[in-house]
N, C-alpha and C positions, 0 to 999 in steps of 0.2 A: 611256862606251861608247854608241854609237848603237843605238837599237832601233826596229824597224819592227813594226807590229801589223797582222794581217789578221783581219777579223771576218766570218765567213759569217752571213748573216741570212735568215730567212724569216718574214714576218708577226710582227715584233718591235716593233710600234708601242707596246706597253704598257711595254717595258723599255729600248729602245735609247737613249732620251734619258738615262736614269739611268746607263747604262754609259758613254756618251760624256762626260757631266758628270764622272764619276769619273776619266776619262782626262785631261781638260783641267785637272783639279785636282791632277795628280801633281806631286810636288816635283821630279822629273826628267821632263820632257815627252818623249813619243815624237817621233822625227823625221818619221815618216809613219804614218798610220792609214788603211787601206783597208777600207771596208765593202762587202761583196759582197751586193747585193740579189738573192737567188735566187728570182725569180718571185713576189715578195710581192704580195698583193692588197689590202693595207692601206696605211697612211700611213708605212711604214718609210722609204721613199726621201725623202719630203718632210721628215721629221724630220732625217735625215742631212744633206740639202742645207742645211737651216737652220743646222746646226752648221758645215758646211763653209764657209759664207759668212763666218763670223767667225773661223774657224780654218783657214788655208790648208793645214795639214799633213793635214787630213782630206779624203779623196776617196771618191766613190761609184762603184762599178762594177756594172753590171747584168748579170745572167745569167739565161738561161731554161733550166729543166730540168723534169723530171717533178715533179708536185705530191707524189707519194708520198714520205714521209719515212722512209727506211730508215737505220738507224744506220751511220755510217761513210762510205759511198760518196758520198752527196749532199753532206754537209758538207765533205768533203775536196776534192771536185771544185770546190766553190765557193771553198774556200781557195786552191786552185791557180790559179783564175781571177784572184783578187786578187794572189797572189804574182807571177804573170807580169807584172804591171804595174809591179813595183818594180825599182829598180836594185840593184846589189850593194854599195852604200856603207853597209853596216850591220855591226854586230858581233853583234847578237842579232836573231833573228826570233821573233815571238810570235804564236801562234794563240789567240784567246779566243772565248768565246761572247758573244752579244748580250744576255744577261740577268744580268749580273754588276755588282756595285758594289765597286770596289777601294778599300782604304784609301789615303790620299794618299801614303803612303811606300812603296807596294807595289813599284813598279819601281825606285826608288832602292835599296831593300833587295835586290831581285833582282840588280841590277847589282853591288852590293858582293859578293855571293856569287861571281859570275863573276870579278870582279877578284881575289878572295882566292886563287883556285886555278885555274891554267890548264888543269887536267884536268877541271874541271866542265863537262859537256856540256849538262846540262838543269837547270832550277831552277823551283820553283813553291811557292805557298802552299796553303791548304786552303779548300774550299767549305763554307759554312754555310747552312743553310736555316731558315726561320722555322717554329716549331712552338709553338702556344699562347702567342704573344707573345715567345718567346725564340728567339735564334739559336743553333742547335745544329749540331755537326759532321755533314755529310752523309756518313755512315759506310758507303760502298759498297766501299771498297778498303782495302788496307793503307796504313799511314802513310808508307811509303817510296815510294809511287806518286804521280805527279803526275796529277791529273785532266785528262781531255781538254779540259775547259772553259778551262784556263789554262796552256798549255804555252809555255815560253820555251827556245829553243835557241841555243847558240853557233853562229855561222855555219859554222865548220869541222865541227862535229858534224852539223849539219843536212845539209850536203853529203855527208858520209861515209856517213850512214845512208840516203842516197838520197831525202831529203825525206819527205813523209807519204804513206802508202799509202791509196788511195781504197777502203777496205774496212773492215768491222767488224774491230776488233782493232788498228787503226792506232795507238791511244793506249796499246797494250801493246807492240807490236812495236818502236815507236820506242825505248822504254826498254831493251828486251832487246838491241837492236842497239847501243845506247850501251854497254852492258856488254860485248858481244861485241868492240867496238873499244876497250875500256878507258877509256871516259869515265865520269865519276861523275854520278850523279843525286841532286840535293839537294832536300829538302823543308824548308820553314820553317814550323813550327807557330805562329809568332808572327803570320803573315800570314793574317788572317781575311777571306775574300772572301764577300760576300753573294750567294748563288745564288738568284735570284728565281723560277725555274721548276724544278720537280722534274725530275731526269734522266729522259729517255725519255718525257716527258709527251705528245709528239706522235707517238710511234712507232706504226705500224700493227700490226695483229695478225700480219701476215706476218713481222714483225721478230723474233718470239719464237724462231725457230729459228736466227737469225743468230749468237747467242752461241756455240752449239755449232759452227757452221761456222767461226767465228773461231778457236776452240780448235784445230780441225783445221788451218787455214791457218797457224797459228803453229808447227805441227810438234809439238804437245804429245804426241800419241799418246793411246791410249784411257784408260789408267789415270790419267794426270795430268789429262786432261779430266774424268774422272769425279770426281776429288777436287775440282778447281776448280769443277765444276758444283754439287756439294753445298754447298760454301762460299758461292758466289755466291747460290744459291737461298735459303739460310738467312739471309744478310745482307739480302736483299730481303724476307725474311719471307714467301716464297711457295715452299714446298717442292716443289710440283708443277712449278715451272719446271725442276727437275732433268731431268725426262723430256723436256721440249722441247729442252733443251741437248743431251742425249744423242742425240735424234732428229736434231737439226741436224748433229751430228758425223757420224753414220752416213750421212746424206744427202750430205754433202760428200765423204765417203770413197768412197761408191758412184759419185758423179759425177766422181771424180778431179779435184776442184777444185784448181787450182794453189795451191801454198804461197806465202805472202808472203815467205818466206826461202829461202836456199839449203839444201841438205842439211847442209852443215857448220854453218851457223847454227842449223838445227833441232836438231842433235845437242847443240850448246852450250846451247840454250834448255832442252832436256829435262834435261840435267845440272844446269843452274842451278836449275830449278824443283824438282828432287828434293832438291838440297842445301838449299834454303830450307825445304822441308817437313820435312827431318830436323832442321834447327835449331829449328823450332817444336815438334817432338815431343820432342826430347831436350835 
């Protein structure tokens, strides 16, 4: 199966070489890798061009956007810029971050998952962060969720869910829409990917309300948002984030922010979330 990779980047000179080195060391190489340089002020572009010189499947695309780094919108707009440069001669499309080190068999294993079952729409491994010299699981989500840092989609699935939404919550709505359209989402705990920079390290203070806004735009409704907010705040070990998330939800509701999904999809998502909560409780 042919796979294409798009990597949004912003000031990643400290990590991008490590990521690209792990990609060119894969047992099954990507057919194309597009790195989108989104207004970087460091040597990110120079490093990418040095790799591209020796590896023709690597290309650089430059994009200019606002410097402020809000979760979701900026990164997916950059992804879209890179995706638009690709042809359609691929089986899998992959969005990854520029601060990851993949094991050499990562994409060979991902391909095997997709080949094993034609109803698998998404697949991914797990992010690990360094703590006191050890690499430990970056435990911010449930283990049946694929982190936004390393998403791989079957072409047909990607097209059916309408691509990636340029908003906070894009890496949740994609999986929920997969389930809405009866695609399977597979995570492989044997695939340990080193995540070199903590999630959200560059987010501005204005980003703290965005999670609550995302819960609103996913169609969660207040009570599911409240439960999800408590869980996420506790997982981040910052209980007061709960208040920010709820405030973000109310602000989005008051502003009548458009949903990322249709009303039918929102109804499915609420029922799905409630069912998952019941399973965990009982």
